[in-house]
mmCIF file of the N, C-alpha and C atoms, coordinates in Angstrom:
data_MODEL
# 
_entry.id   MODEL 
# 
loop_
_atom_site.group_PDB 
_atom_site.id 
_atom_site.type_symbol 
_atom_site.label_atom_id 
_atom_site.label_alt_id 
_atom_site.label_comp_id 
_atom_site.label_asym_id 
_atom_site.label_entity_id 
_atom_site.label_seq_id 
_atom_site.pdbx_PDB_ins_code 
_atom_site.Cartn_x 
_atom_site.Cartn_y 
_atom_site.Cartn_z 
_atom_site.occupancy 
_atom_site.B_iso_or_equiv 
_atom_site.pdbx_formal_charge 
_atom_site.auth_seq_id 
_atom_site.auth_comp_id 
_atom_site.auth_asym_id 
_atom_site.auth_atom_id 
_atom_site.pdbx_PDB_model_num 
ATOM 1   N N  . LEU A 1 1  ? -78.984  -11.657 15.220 1.00 0.00 ? 1  LEU A N  1 
ATOM 2   C CA . LEU A 1 1  ? -78.501  -10.416 15.789 1.00 0.00 ? 1  LEU A CA 1 
ATOM 3   C C  . LEU A 1 1  ? -77.544  -9.720  14.818 1.00 0.00 ? 1  LEU A C  1 
ATOM 4   N N  . LEU A 1 2  ? -76.803  -10.525 14.065 1.00 0.00 ? 2  LEU A N  1 
ATOM 5   C CA . LEU A 1 2  ? -75.882  -9.959  13.085 1.00 0.00 ? 2  LEU A CA 1 
ATOM 6   C C  . LEU A 1 2  ? -76.642  -9.231  11.987 1.00 0.00 ? 2  LEU A C  1 
ATOM 7   N N  . TRP A 1 3  ? -77.774  -9.798  11.546 1.00 0.00 ? 3  TRP A N  1 
ATOM 8   C CA . TRP A 1 3  ? -78.574  -9.145  10.501 1.00 0.00 ? 3  TRP A CA 1 
ATOM 9   C C  . TRP A 1 3  ? -79.129  -7.821  10.990 1.00 0.00 ? 3  TRP A C  1 
ATOM 10  N N  . LEU A 1 4  ? -79.537  -7.774  12.235 1.00 0.00 ? 4  LEU A N  1 
ATOM 11  C CA . LEU A 1 4  ? -80.069  -6.535  12.807 1.00 0.00 ? 4  LEU A CA 1 
ATOM 12  C C  . LEU A 1 4  ? -78.989  -5.453  12.848 1.00 0.00 ? 4  LEU A C  1 
ATOM 13  N N  . ALA A 1 5  ? -77.795  -5.815  13.278 1.00 0.00 ? 5  ALA A N  1 
ATOM 14  C CA . ALA A 1 5  ? -76.689  -4.852  13.322 1.00 0.00 ? 5  ALA A CA 1 
ATOM 15  C C  . ALA A 1 5  ? -76.306  -4.394  11.920 1.00 0.00 ? 5  ALA A C  1 
ATOM 16  N N  . CYS A 1 6  ? -76.302  -5.317  10.968 1.00 0.00 ? 6  CYS A N  1 
ATOM 17  C CA . CYS A 1 6  ? -75.970  -4.975  9.583  1.00 0.00 ? 6  CYS A CA 1 
ATOM 18  C C  . CYS A 1 6  ? -77.011  -4.020  9.005  1.00 0.00 ? 6  CYS A C  1 
ATOM 19  N N  . GLY A 1 7  ? -78.273  -4.276  9.255  1.00 0.00 ? 7  GLY A N  1 
ATOM 20  C CA . GLY A 1 7  ? -79.336  -3.401  8.768  1.00 0.00 ? 7  GLY A CA 1 
ATOM 21  C C  . GLY A 1 7  ? -79.250  -2.011  9.362  1.00 0.00 ? 7  GLY A C  1 
ATOM 22  N N  . MET A 1 8  ? -78.967  -1.938  10.653 1.00 0.00 ? 8  MET A N  1 
ATOM 23  C CA . MET A 1 8  ? -78.853  -0.628  11.301 1.00 0.00 ? 8  MET A CA 1 
ATOM 24  C C  . MET A 1 8  ? -77.625  0.130   10.796 1.00 0.00 ? 8  MET A C  1 
ATOM 25  N N  . LEU A 1 9  ? -76.537  -0.592  10.547 1.00 0.00 ? 9  LEU A N  1 
ATOM 26  C CA . LEU A 1 9  ? -75.324  0.039   10.034 1.00 0.00 ? 9  LEU A CA 1 
ATOM 27  C C  . LEU A 1 9  ? -75.555  0.640   8.649  1.00 0.00 ? 9  LEU A C  1 
ATOM 28  N N  . LEU A 1 10 ? -76.321  -0.043  7.816  1.00 0.00 ? 10 LEU A N  1 
ATOM 29  C CA . LEU A 1 10 ? -76.603  0.470   6.477  1.00 0.00 ? 10 LEU A CA 1 
ATOM 30  C C  . LEU A 1 10 ? -77.552  1.668   6.504  1.00 0.00 ? 10 LEU A C  1 
ATOM 31  N N  . CYS A 1 11 ? -78.313  1.833   7.566  1.00 0.00 ? 11 CYS A N  1 
ATOM 32  C CA . CYS A 1 11 ? -79.225  2.975   7.681  1.00 0.00 ? 11 CYS A CA 1 
ATOM 33  C C  . CYS A 1 11 ? -78.521  4.237   8.178  1.00 0.00 ? 11 CYS A C  1 
ATOM 34  N N  . LEU A 1 12 ? -77.356  4.090   8.775  1.00 0.00 ? 12 LEU A N  1 
ATOM 35  C CA . LEU A 1 12 ? -76.666  5.232   9.379  1.00 0.00 ? 12 LEU A CA 1 
ATOM 36  C C  . LEU A 1 12 ? -76.287  6.357   8.406  1.00 0.00 ? 12 LEU A C  1 
ATOM 37  N N  . PRO A 1 13 ? -75.804  6.080   7.173  1.00 0.00 ? 13 PRO A N  1 
ATOM 38  C CA . PRO A 1 13 ? -75.430  7.201   6.299  1.00 0.00 ? 13 PRO A CA 1 
ATOM 39  C C  . PRO A 1 13 ? -76.585  8.156   6.002  1.00 0.00 ? 13 PRO A C  1 
ATOM 40  N N  . LEU A 1 14 ? -77.766  7.636   5.736  1.00 0.00 ? 14 LEU A N  1 
ATOM 41  C CA . LEU A 1 14 ? -78.911  8.498   5.446  1.00 0.00 ? 14 LEU A CA 1 
ATOM 42  C C  . LEU A 1 14 ? -79.322  9.284   6.685  1.00 0.00 ? 14 LEU A C  1 
ATOM 43  N N  . ILE A 1 15 ? -79.306  8.641   7.826  1.00 0.00 ? 15 ILE A N  1 
ATOM 44  C CA . ILE A 1 15 ? -79.671  9.317   9.070  1.00 0.00 ? 15 ILE A CA 1 
ATOM 45  C C  . ILE A 1 15 ? -78.668  10.430  9.381  1.00 0.00 ? 15 ILE A C  1 
ATOM 46  N N  . ALA A 1 16 ? -77.377  10.135  9.214  1.00 0.00 ? 16 ALA A N  1 
ATOM 47  C CA . ALA A 1 16 ? -76.348  11.148  9.472  1.00 0.00 ? 16 ALA A CA 1 
ATOM 48  C C  . ALA A 1 16 ? -76.478  12.317  8.503  1.00 0.00 ? 16 ALA A C  1 
ATOM 49  N N  . ASP A 1 17 ? -76.719  12.026  7.226  1.00 0.00 ? 17 ASP A N  1 
ATOM 50  C CA . ASP A 1 17 ? -76.863  13.089  6.233  1.00 0.00 ? 17 ASP A CA 1 
ATOM 51  C C  . ASP A 1 17 ? -78.097  13.945  6.533  1.00 0.00 ? 17 ASP A C  1 
ATOM 52  N N  . GLY A 1 18 ? -79.179  13.312  6.934  1.00 0.00 ? 18 GLY A N  1 
ATOM 53  C CA . GLY A 1 18 ? -80.395  14.055  7.261  1.00 0.00 ? 18 GLY A CA 1 
ATOM 54  C C  . GLY A 1 18 ? -80.219  14.968  8.457  1.00 0.00 ? 18 GLY A C  1 
ATOM 55  N N  . PHE A 1 19 ? -79.596  14.449  9.520  1.00 0.00 ? 19 PHE A N  1 
ATOM 56  C CA . PHE A 1 19 ? -79.381  15.285  10.699 1.00 0.00 ? 19 PHE A CA 1 
ATOM 57  C C  . PHE A 1 19 ? -78.352  16.380  10.440 1.00 0.00 ? 19 PHE A C  1 
ATOM 58  N N  . LEU A 1 20 ? -77.370  16.097  9.581  1.00 0.00 ? 20 LEU A N  1 
ATOM 59  C CA . LEU A 1 20 ? -76.389  17.119  9.230  1.00 0.00 ? 20 LEU A CA 1 
ATOM 60  C C  . LEU A 1 20 ? -77.066  18.281  8.507  1.00 0.00 ? 20 LEU A C  1 
ATOM 61  N N  . GLN A 1 21 ? -78.015  17.973  7.631  1.00 0.00 ? 21 GLN A N  1 
ATOM 62  C CA . GLN A 1 21 ? -78.764  19.029  6.942  1.00 0.00 ? 21 GLN A CA 1 
ATOM 63  C C  . GLN A 1 21 ? -79.674  19.783  7.904  1.00 0.00 ? 21 GLN A C  1 
ATOM 64  N N  . LEU A 1 22 ? -80.228  19.065  8.870  1.00 0.00 ? 22 LEU A N  1 
ATOM 65  C CA . LEU A 1 22 ? -81.138  19.689  9.823  1.00 0.00 ? 22 LEU A CA 1 
ATOM 66  C C  . LEU A 1 22 ? -80.411  20.653  10.763 1.00 0.00 ? 22 LEU A C  1 
ATOM 67  N N  . LEU A 1 23 ? -79.230  20.274  11.198 1.00 0.00 ? 23 LEU A N  1 
ATOM 68  C CA . LEU A 1 23 ? -78.536  21.030  12.237 1.00 0.00 ? 23 LEU A CA 1 
ATOM 69  C C  . LEU A 1 23 ? -77.530  22.051  11.715 1.00 0.00 ? 23 LEU A C  1 
ATOM 70  N N  . THR A 1 24 ? -77.167  21.978  10.441 1.00 0.00 ? 24 THR A N  1 
ATOM 71  C CA . THR A 1 24 ? -76.179  22.898  9.871  1.00 0.00 ? 24 THR A CA 1 
ATOM 72  C C  . THR A 1 24 ? -76.729  23.489  8.577  1.00 0.00 ? 24 THR A C  1 
ATOM 73  N N  . PRO A 1 25 ? -76.067  24.492  8.023  1.00 0.00 ? 25 PRO A N  1 
ATOM 74  C CA . PRO A 1 25 ? -76.514  25.052  6.743  1.00 0.00 ? 25 PRO A CA 1 
ATOM 75  C C  . PRO A 1 25 ? -76.171  24.166  5.537  1.00 0.00 ? 25 PRO A C  1 
ATOM 76  N N  . TYR A 1 26 ? -75.519  23.029  5.756  1.00 0.00 ? 26 TYR A N  1 
ATOM 77  C CA . TYR A 1 26 ? -75.149  22.099  4.685  1.00 0.00 ? 26 TYR A CA 1 
ATOM 78  C C  . TYR A 1 26 ? -76.399  21.577  3.979  1.00 0.00 ? 26 TYR A C  1 
ATOM 79  N N  . GLU A 1 27 ? -76.333  21.469  2.655  1.00 0.00 ? 27 GLU A N  1 
ATOM 80  C CA . GLU A 1 27 ? -77.437  20.885  1.897  1.00 0.00 ? 27 GLU A CA 1 
ATOM 81  C C  . GLU A 1 27 ? -76.886  19.795  0.988  1.00 0.00 ? 27 GLU A C  1 
ATOM 82  N N  . SER A 1 28 ? -77.491  18.637  1.031  1.00 0.00 ? 28 SER A N  1 
ATOM 83  C CA . SER A 1 28 ? -77.038  17.481  0.276  1.00 0.00 ? 28 SER A CA 1 
ATOM 84  C C  . SER A 1 28 ? -77.350  17.636  -1.209 1.00 0.00 ? 28 SER A C  1 
ATOM 85  N N  . THR A 1 29 ? -76.556  16.977  -2.046 1.00 0.00 ? 29 THR A N  1 
ATOM 86  C CA . THR A 1 29 ? -76.810  16.976  -3.490 1.00 0.00 ? 29 THR A CA 1 
ATOM 87  C C  . THR A 1 29 ? -77.597  15.723  -3.850 1.00 0.00 ? 29 THR A C  1 
ATOM 88  N N  . ASN A 1 30 ? -78.113  15.685  -5.067 1.00 0.00 ? 30 ASN A N  1 
ATOM 89  C CA . ASN A 1 30 ? -78.889  14.530  -5.506 1.00 0.00 ? 30 ASN A CA 1 
ATOM 90  C C  . ASN A 1 30 ? -78.049  13.257  -5.521 1.00 0.00 ? 30 ASN A C  1 
ATOM 91  N N  . ILE A 1 31 ? -76.793  13.371  -5.908 1.00 0.00 ? 31 ILE A N  1 
ATOM 92  C CA . ILE A 1 31 ? -75.928  12.187  -5.940 1.00 0.00 ? 31 ILE A CA 1 
ATOM 93  C C  . ILE A 1 31 ? -75.716  11.648  -4.528 1.00 0.00 ? 31 ILE A C  1 
ATOM 94  N N  . LYS A 1 32 ? -75.498  12.533  -3.559 1.00 0.00 ? 32 LYS A N  1 
ATOM 95  C CA . LYS A 1 32 ? -75.333  12.077  -2.171 1.00 0.00 ? 32 LYS A CA 1 
ATOM 96  C C  . LYS A 1 32 ? -76.619  11.455  -1.644 1.00 0.00 ? 32 LYS A C  1 
ATOM 97  N N  . ARG A 1 33 ? -77.746  11.974  -2.060 1.00 0.00 ? 33 ARG A N  1 
ATOM 98  C CA . ARG A 1 33 ? -79.023  11.397  -1.623 1.00 0.00 ? 33 ARG A CA 1 
ATOM 99  C C  . ARG A 1 33 ? -79.196  9.987   -2.172 1.00 0.00 ? 33 ARG A C  1 
ATOM 100 N N  . VAL A 1 34 ? -78.801  9.785   -3.420 1.00 0.00 ? 34 VAL A N  1 
ATOM 101 C CA . VAL A 1 34 ? -78.876  8.439   -4.006 1.00 0.00 ? 34 VAL A CA 1 
ATOM 102 C C  . VAL A 1 34 ? -77.884  7.515   -3.311 1.00 0.00 ? 34 VAL A C  1 
ATOM 103 N N  . LEU A 1 35 ? -76.660  8.009   -3.081 1.00 0.00 ? 35 LEU A N  1 
ATOM 104 C CA . LEU A 1 35 ? -75.626  7.180   -2.459 1.00 0.00 ? 35 LEU A CA 1 
ATOM 105 C C  . LEU A 1 35 ? -75.932  6.846   -1.000 1.00 0.00 ? 35 LEU A C  1 
ATOM 106 N N  . THR A 1 36 ? -76.723  7.654   -0.329 1.00 0.00 ? 36 THR A N  1 
ATOM 107 C CA . THR A 1 36 ? -77.131  7.313   1.039  1.00 0.00 ? 36 THR A CA 1 
ATOM 108 C C  . THR A 1 36 ? -78.473  6.582   1.052  1.00 0.00 ? 36 THR A C  1 
ATOM 109 N N  . GLY A 1 37 ? -79.301  6.805   0.040  1.00 0.00 ? 37 GLY A N  1 
ATOM 110 C CA . GLY A 1 37 ? -80.614  6.171   -0.012 1.00 0.00 ? 37 GLY A CA 1 
ATOM 111 C C  . GLY A 1 37 ? -80.568  4.704   -0.381 1.00 0.00 ? 37 GLY A C  1 
ATOM 112 N N  . ILE A 1 38 ? -79.640  4.329   -1.260 1.00 0.00 ? 38 ILE A N  1 
ATOM 113 C CA . ILE A 1 38 ? -79.537  2.917   -1.657 1.00 0.00 ? 38 ILE A CA 1 
ATOM 114 C C  . ILE A 1 38 ? -79.144  2.034   -0.471 1.00 0.00 ? 38 ILE A C  1 
ATOM 115 N N  . PRO A 1 39 ? -78.094  2.379   0.292  1.00 0.00 ? 39 PRO A N  1 
ATOM 116 C CA . PRO A 1 39 ? -77.803  1.556   1.475  1.00 0.00 ? 39 PRO A CA 1 
ATOM 117 C C  . PRO A 1 39 ? -78.940  1.575   2.502  1.00 0.00 ? 39 PRO A C  1 
ATOM 118 N N  . PHE A 1 40 ? -79.636  2.715   2.624  1.00 0.00 ? 40 PHE A N  1 
ATOM 119 C CA . PHE A 1 40 ? -80.758  2.787   3.562  1.00 0.00 ? 40 PHE A CA 1 
ATOM 120 C C  . PHE A 1 40 ? -81.862  1.811   3.153  1.00 0.00 ? 40 PHE A C  1 
ATOM 121 N N  . GLY A 1 41 ? -82.191  1.788   1.868  1.00 0.00 ? 41 GLY A N  1 
ATOM 122 C CA . GLY A 1 41 ? -83.218  0.860   1.400  1.00 0.00 ? 41 GLY A CA 1 
ATOM 123 C C  . GLY A 1 41 ? -82.818  -0.585  1.616  1.00 0.00 ? 41 GLY A C  1 
ATOM 124 N N  . LEU A 1 42 ? -81.565  -0.894  1.349  1.00 0.00 ? 42 LEU A N  1 
ATOM 125 C CA . LEU A 1 42 ? -81.062  -2.243  1.581  1.00 0.00 ? 42 LEU A CA 1 
ATOM 126 C C  . LEU A 1 42 ? -81.089  -2.569  3.076  1.00 0.00 ? 42 LEU A C  1 
ATOM 127 N N  . GLY A 1 43 ? -80.632  -1.624  3.892  1.00 0.00 ? 43 GLY A N  1 
ATOM 128 C CA . GLY A 1 43 ? -80.632  -1.835  5.341  1.00 0.00 ? 43 GLY A CA 1 
ATOM 129 C C  . GLY A 1 43 ? -82.028  -1.979  5.907  1.00 0.00 ? 43 GLY A C  1 
ATOM 130 N N  . LEU A 1 44 ? -82.966  -1.181  5.401  1.00 0.00 ? 44 LEU A N  1 
ATOM 131 C CA . LEU A 1 44 ? -84.350  -1.283  5.863  1.00 0.00 ? 44 LEU A CA 1 
ATOM 132 C C  . LEU A 1 44 ? -84.944  -2.635  5.473  1.00 0.00 ? 44 LEU A C  1 
ATOM 133 N N  . GLY A 1 45 ? -84.610  -3.104  4.279  1.00 0.00 ? 45 GLY A N  1 
ATOM 134 C CA . GLY A 1 45 ? -85.055  -4.433  3.857  1.00 0.00 ? 45 GLY A CA 1 
ATOM 135 C C  . GLY A 1 45 ? -84.493  -5.522  4.747  1.00 0.00 ? 45 GLY A C  1 
ATOM 136 N N  . ILE A 1 46 ? -83.214  -5.413  5.102  1.00 0.00 ? 46 ILE A N  1 
ATOM 137 C CA . ILE A 1 46 ? -82.593  -6.392  5.997  1.00 0.00 ? 46 ILE A CA 1 
ATOM 138 C C  . ILE A 1 46 ? -83.253  -6.349  7.374  1.00 0.00 ? 46 ILE A C  1 
ATOM 139 N N  . LEU A 1 47 ? -83.515  -5.148  7.880  1.00 0.00 ? 47 LEU A N  1 
ATOM 140 C CA . LEU A 1 47 ? -84.191  -5.028  9.179  1.00 0.00 ? 47 LEU A CA 1 
ATOM 141 C C  . LEU A 1 47 ? -85.576  -5.665  9.149  1.00 0.00 ? 47 LEU A C  1 
ATOM 142 N N  . MET A 1 48 ? -86.335  -5.394  8.093  1.00 0.00 ? 48 MET A N  1 
ATOM 143 C CA . MET A 1 48 ? -87.684  -5.957  7.994  1.00 0.00 ? 48 MET A CA 1 
ATOM 144 C C  . MET A 1 48 ? -87.631  -7.480  7.888  1.00 0.00 ? 48 MET A C  1 
ATOM 145 N N  . CYS A 1 49 ? -86.708  -8.001  7.095  1.00 0.00 ? 49 CYS A N  1 
ATOM 146 C CA . CYS A 1 49 ? -86.585  -9.455  6.961  1.00 0.00 ? 49 CYS A CA 1 
ATOM 147 C C  . CYS A 1 49 ? -86.180  -10.107 8.274  1.00 0.00 ? 49 CYS A C  1 
ATOM 148 N N  . SER A 1 50 ? -85.274  -9.475  9.004  1.00 0.00 ? 50 SER A N  1 
ATOM 149 C CA . SER A 1 50 ? -84.863  -10.066 10.277 1.00 0.00 ? 50 SER A CA 1 
ATOM 150 C C  . SER A 1 50 ? -85.990  -10.013 11.302 1.00 0.00 ? 50 SER A C  1 
ATOM 151 N N  . MET A 1 51 ? -86.848  -8.998  11.215 1.00 0.00 ? 51 MET A N  1 
ATOM 152 C CA . MET A 1 51 ? -87.972  -8.914  12.149 1.00 0.00 ? 51 MET A CA 1 
ATOM 153 C C  . MET A 1 51 ? -89.056  -9.943  11.837 1.00 0.00 ? 51 MET A C  1 
ATOM 154 N N  . PHE A 1 52 ? -89.244  -10.244 10.568 1.00 0.00 ? 52 PHE A N  1 
ATOM 155 C CA . PHE A 1 52 ? -90.287  -11.192 10.185 1.00 0.00 ? 52 PHE A CA 1 
ATOM 156 C C  . PHE A 1 52 ? -89.771  -12.610 10.010 1.00 0.00 ? 52 PHE A C  1 
ATOM 157 N N  . SER A 1 53 ? -88.505  -12.865 10.349 1.00 0.00 ? 53 SER A N  1 
ATOM 158 C CA . SER A 1 53 ? -87.922  -14.176 10.096 1.00 0.00 ? 53 SER A CA 1 
ATOM 159 C C  . SER A 1 53 ? -88.357  -15.240 11.101 1.00 0.00 ? 53 SER A C  1 
ATOM 160 N N  . ALA A 1 54 ? -88.918  -14.860 12.220 1.00 0.00 ? 54 ALA A N  1 
ATOM 161 C CA . ALA A 1 54 ? -89.373  -15.844 13.201 1.00 0.00 ? 54 ALA A CA 1 
ATOM 162 C C  . ALA A 1 54 ? -90.545  -16.627 12.625 1.00 0.00 ? 54 ALA A C  1 
ATOM 163 N N  . ARG A 1 55 ? -90.521  -17.919 12.799 1.00 0.00 ? 55 ARG A N  1 
ATOM 164 C CA . ARG A 1 55 ? -91.577  -18.778 12.268 1.00 0.00 ? 55 ARG A CA 1 
ATOM 165 C C  . ARG A 1 55 ? -92.576  -19.099 13.386 1.00 0.00 ? 55 ARG A C  1 
ATOM 166 N N  . ALA A 1 56 ? -93.698  -18.449 13.366 1.00 0.00 ? 56 ALA A N  1 
ATOM 167 C CA . ALA A 1 56 ? -94.688  -18.586 14.443 1.00 0.00 ? 56 ALA A CA 1 
ATOM 168 C C  . ALA A 1 56 ? -95.287  -19.984 14.511 1.00 0.00 ? 56 ALA A C  1 
ATOM 169 N N  . GLU A 1 57 ? -95.367  -20.705 13.379 1.00 0.00 ? 57 GLU A N  1 
ATOM 170 C CA . GLU A 1 57 ? -95.988  -22.032 13.404 1.00 0.00 ? 57 GLU A CA 1 
ATOM 171 C C  . GLU A 1 57 ? -95.161  -23.045 14.195 1.00 0.00 ? 57 GLU A C  1 
ATOM 172 N N  . ALA A 1 58 ? -93.901  -22.739 14.479 1.00 0.00 ? 58 ALA A N  1 
ATOM 173 C CA . ALA A 1 58 ? -93.049  -23.639 15.245 1.00 0.00 ? 58 ALA A CA 1 
ATOM 174 C C  . ALA A 1 58 ? -93.242  -23.464 16.756 1.00 0.00 ? 58 ALA A C  1 
ATOM 175 N N  . PHE A 1 59 ? -94.121  -22.567 17.172 1.00 0.00 ? 59 PHE A N  1 
ATOM 176 C CA . PHE A 1 59 ? -94.315  -22.271 18.585 1.00 0.00 ? 59 PHE A CA 1 
ATOM 177 C C  . PHE A 1 59 ? -95.784  -22.436 18.955 1.00 0.00 ? 59 PHE A C  1 
ATOM 178 N N  . HIS A 1 60 ? -96.043  -22.647 20.251 1.00 0.00 ? 60 HIS A N  1 
ATOM 179 C CA . HIS A 1 60 ? -97.413  -22.832 20.730 1.00 0.00 ? 60 HIS A CA 1 
ATOM 180 C C  . HIS A 1 60 ? -98.146  -21.522 20.935 1.00 0.00 ? 60 HIS A C  1 
ATOM 181 N N  . GLY A 1 61 ? -97.430  -20.446 21.142 1.00 0.00 ? 61 GLY A N  1 
ATOM 182 C CA . GLY A 1 61 ? -98.061  -19.149 21.352 1.00 0.00 ? 61 GLY A CA 1 
ATOM 183 C C  . GLY A 1 61 ? -97.150  -18.034 20.890 1.00 0.00 ? 61 GLY A C  1 
ATOM 184 N N  . ALA A 1 62 ? -97.722  -16.863 20.731 1.00 0.00 ? 62 ALA A N  1 
ATOM 185 C CA . ALA A 1 62 ? -96.943  -15.723 20.247 1.00 0.00 ? 62 ALA A CA 1 
ATOM 186 C C  . ALA A 1 62 ? -95.855  -15.319 21.229 1.00 0.00 ? 62 ALA A C  1 
ATOM 187 N N  . GLY A 1 63 ? -96.020  -15.591 22.503 1.00 0.00 ? 63 GLY A N  1 
ATOM 188 C CA . GLY A 1 63 ? -95.025  -15.229 23.503 1.00 0.00 ? 63 GLY A CA 1 
ATOM 189 C C  . GLY A 1 63 ? -93.744  -16.034 23.412 1.00 0.00 ? 63 GLY A C  1 
ATOM 190 N N  . GLN A 1 64 ? -93.785  -17.190 22.726 1.00 0.00 ? 64 GLN A N  1 
ATOM 191 C CA . GLN A 1 64 ? -92.593  -18.018 22.591 1.00 0.00 ? 64 GLN A CA 1 
ATOM 192 C C  . GLN A 1 64 ? -91.748  -17.650 21.378 1.00 0.00 ? 64 GLN A C  1 
ATOM 193 N N  . VAL A 1 65 ? -92.253  -16.812 20.492 1.00 0.00 ? 65 VAL A N  1 
ATOM 194 C CA . VAL A 1 65 ? -91.508  -16.403 19.303 1.00 0.00 ? 65 VAL A CA 1 
ATOM 195 C C  . VAL A 1 65 ? -90.471  -15.369 19.713 1.00 0.00 ? 65 VAL A C  1 
ATOM 196 N N  . LEU A 1 66 ? -89.203  -15.663 19.461 1.00 0.00 ? 66 LEU A N  1 
ATOM 197 C CA . LEU A 1 66 ? -88.130  -14.720 19.781 1.00 0.00 ? 66 LEU A CA 1 
ATOM 198 C C  . LEU A 1 66 ? -87.815  -13.885 18.555 1.00 0.00 ? 66 LEU A C  1 
ATOM 199 N N  . LEU A 1 67 ? -87.834  -12.594 18.719 1.00 0.00 ? 67 LEU A N  1 
ATOM 200 C CA . LEU A 1 67 ? -87.518  -11.654 17.653 1.00 0.00 ? 67 LEU A CA 1 
ATOM 201 C C  . LEU A 1 67 ? -86.090  -11.158 17.834 1.00 0.00 ? 67 LEU A C  1 
ATOM 202 N N  . PRO A 1 68 ? -85.543  -10.429 16.852 1.00 0.00 ? 68 PRO A N  1 
ATOM 203 C CA . PRO A 1 68 ? -84.186  -9.898  17.019 1.00 0.00 ? 68 PRO A CA 1 
ATOM 204 C C  . PRO A 1 68 ? -84.058  -9.085  18.305 1.00 0.00 ? 68 PRO A C  1 
ATOM 205 N N  . GLY A 1 69 ? -82.918  -9.204  18.942 1.00 0.00 ? 69 GLY A N  1 
ATOM 206 C CA . GLY A 1 69 ? -82.685  -8.512  20.207 1.00 0.00 ? 69 GLY A CA 1 
ATOM 207 C C  . GLY A 1 69 ? -83.335  -9.226  21.377 1.00 0.00 ? 69 GLY A C  1 
ATOM 208 N N  . ASN A 1 70 ? -83.677  -10.510 21.205 1.00 0.00 ? 70 ASN A N  1 
ATOM 209 C CA . ASN A 1 70 ? -84.364  -11.321 22.218 1.00 0.00 ? 70 ASN A CA 1 
ATOM 210 C C  . ASN A 1 70 ? -85.682  -10.710 22.667 1.00 0.00 ? 70 ASN A C  1 
ATOM 211 N N  . ALA A 1 71 ? -86.327  -9.960  21.791 1.00 0.00 ? 71 ALA A N  1 
ATOM 212 C CA . ALA A 1 71 ? -87.648  -9.406  22.089 1.00 0.00 ? 71 ALA A CA 1 
ATOM 213 C C  . ALA A 1 71 ? -88.696  -10.487 21.848 1.00 0.00 ? 71 ALA A C  1 
ATOM 214 N N  . SER A 1 72 ? -89.827  -10.381 22.514 1.00 0.00 ? 72 SER A N  1 
ATOM 215 C CA . SER A 1 72 ? -90.923  -11.323 22.300 1.00 0.00 ? 72 SER A CA 1 
ATOM 216 C C  . SER A 1 72 ? -92.247  -10.616 22.543 1.00 0.00 ? 72 SER A C  1 
ATOM 217 N N  . PHE A 1 73 ? -93.305  -11.249 22.066 1.00 0.00 ? 73 PHE A N  1 
ATOM 218 C CA . PHE A 1 73 ? -94.643  -10.709 22.265 1.00 0.00 ? 73 PHE A CA 1 
ATOM 219 C C  . PHE A 1 73 ? -95.160  -11.174 23.618 1.00 0.00 ? 73 PHE A C  1 
ATOM 220 N N  . THR A 1 74 ? -95.613  -10.251 24.452 1.00 0.00 ? 74 THR A N  1 
ATOM 221 C CA . THR A 1 74 ? -96.194  -10.618 25.737 1.00 0.00 ? 74 THR A CA 1 
ATOM 222 C C  . THR A 1 74 ? -97.442  -9.784  25.976 1.00 0.00 ? 74 THR A C  1 
ATOM 223 N N  . LEU A 1 75 ? -98.370  -10.358 26.683 1.00 0.00 ? 75 LEU A N  1 
ATOM 224 C CA . LEU A 1 75 ? -99.593  -9.663  27.048 1.00 0.00 ? 75 LEU A CA 1 
ATOM 225 C C  . LEU A 1 75 ? -99.390  -9.050  28.428 1.00 0.00 ? 75 LEU A C  1 
ATOM 226 N N  . VAL A 1 76 ? -99.502  -7.758  28.509 1.00 0.00 ? 76 VAL A N  1 
ATOM 227 C CA . VAL A 1 76 ? -99.318  -7.061  29.781 1.00 0.00 ? 76 VAL A CA 1 
ATOM 228 C C  . VAL A 1 76 ? -100.683 -6.872  30.419 1.00 0.00 ? 76 VAL A C  1 
ATOM 229 N N  . ARG A 1 77 ? -100.803 -7.321  31.653 1.00 0.00 ? 77 ARG A N  1 
ATOM 230 C CA . ARG A 1 77 ? -102.067 -7.173  32.377 1.00 0.00 ? 77 ARG A CA 1 
ATOM 231 C C  . ARG A 1 77 ? -101.895 -6.131  33.464 1.00 0.00 ? 77 ARG A C  1 
ATOM 232 N N  . ASN A 1 78 ? -102.908 -5.318  33.611 1.00 0.00 ? 78 ASN A N  1 
ATOM 233 C CA . ASN A 1 78 ? -102.849 -4.343  34.697 1.00 0.00 ? 78 ASN A CA 1 
ATOM 234 C C  . ASN A 1 78 ? -103.747 -4.803  35.840 1.00 0.00 ? 78 ASN A C  1 
ATOM 235 N N  . ALA A 1 79 ? -103.761 -4.088  36.933 1.00 0.00 ? 79 ALA A N  1 
ATOM 236 C CA . ALA A 1 79 ? -104.494 -4.491  38.133 1.00 0.00 ? 79 ALA A CA 1 
ATOM 237 C C  . ALA A 1 79 ? -105.997 -4.562  37.891 1.00 0.00 ? 79 ALA A C  1 
ATOM 238 N N  . ASP A 1 80 ? -106.560 -3.723  37.024 1.00 0.00 ? 80 ASP A N  1 
ATOM 239 C CA . ASP A 1 80 ? -107.995 -3.742  36.750 1.00 0.00 ? 80 ASP A CA 1 
ATOM 240 C C  . ASP A 1 80 ? -108.412 -5.030  36.064 1.00 0.00 ? 80 ASP A C  1 
ATOM 241 N N  . GLN A 1 81 ? -107.599 -5.539  35.172 1.00 0.00 ? 81 GLN A N  1 
ATOM 242 C CA . GLN A 1 81 ? -107.931 -6.768  34.461 1.00 0.00 ? 81 GLN A CA 1 
ATOM 243 C C  . GLN A 1 81 ? -107.826 -7.981  35.371 1.00 0.00 ? 81 GLN A C  1 
ATOM 244 N N  . GLU A 1 82 ? -106.884 -7.984  36.313 1.00 0.00 ? 82 GLU A N  1 
ATOM 245 C CA . GLU A 1 82 ? -106.709 -9.121  37.201 1.00 0.00 ? 82 GLU A CA 1 
ATOM 246 C C  . GLU A 1 82 ? -107.860 -9.256  38.185 1.00 0.00 ? 82 GLU A C  1 
ATOM 247 N N  . SER A 1 83 ? -108.507 -8.153  38.569 1.00 0.00 ? 83 SER A N  1 
ATOM 248 C CA . SER A 1 83 ? -109.584 -8.209  39.550 1.00 0.00 ? 83 SER A CA 1 
ATOM 249 C C  . SER A 1 83 ? -110.894 -8.699  38.945 1.00 0.00 ? 83 SER A C  1 
ATOM 250 N N  . GLU A 1 84 ? -111.015 -8.692  37.633 1.00 0.00 ? 84 GLU A N  1 
ATOM 251 C CA . GLU A 1 84 ? -112.280 -9.114  36.990 1.00 0.00 ? 84 GLU A CA 1 
ATOM 252 C C  . GLU A 1 84 ? -112.436 -10.592 36.941 1.00 0.00 ? 84 GLU A C  1 
# 
C-alpha cells in the first residue's frame, strides 16, 4: 500500500501542471515539463511494479491474488448465466 501511495504522489506534479494549463492561461516551460515528467515516469513505474508484484503461482486461482488496495480478480455472474 505504501508503494501505491508513493507512486500516486510522484504522479501529482505532472497532473497538477497539466490541469493548471488546461484551466488557466498559464503555459508550462520545457524545464518544468522535464521536472514534472521525471517524477511522473518514476511514479508510473512504481505503480506498475506494485500492480504486477502479486505472485499468481502462490495461489490456487486468480481470485485469491490480492492486488494493491486489497483489490482482487473476481468473476461476476449475472442472472442470465446462472439460469443456464
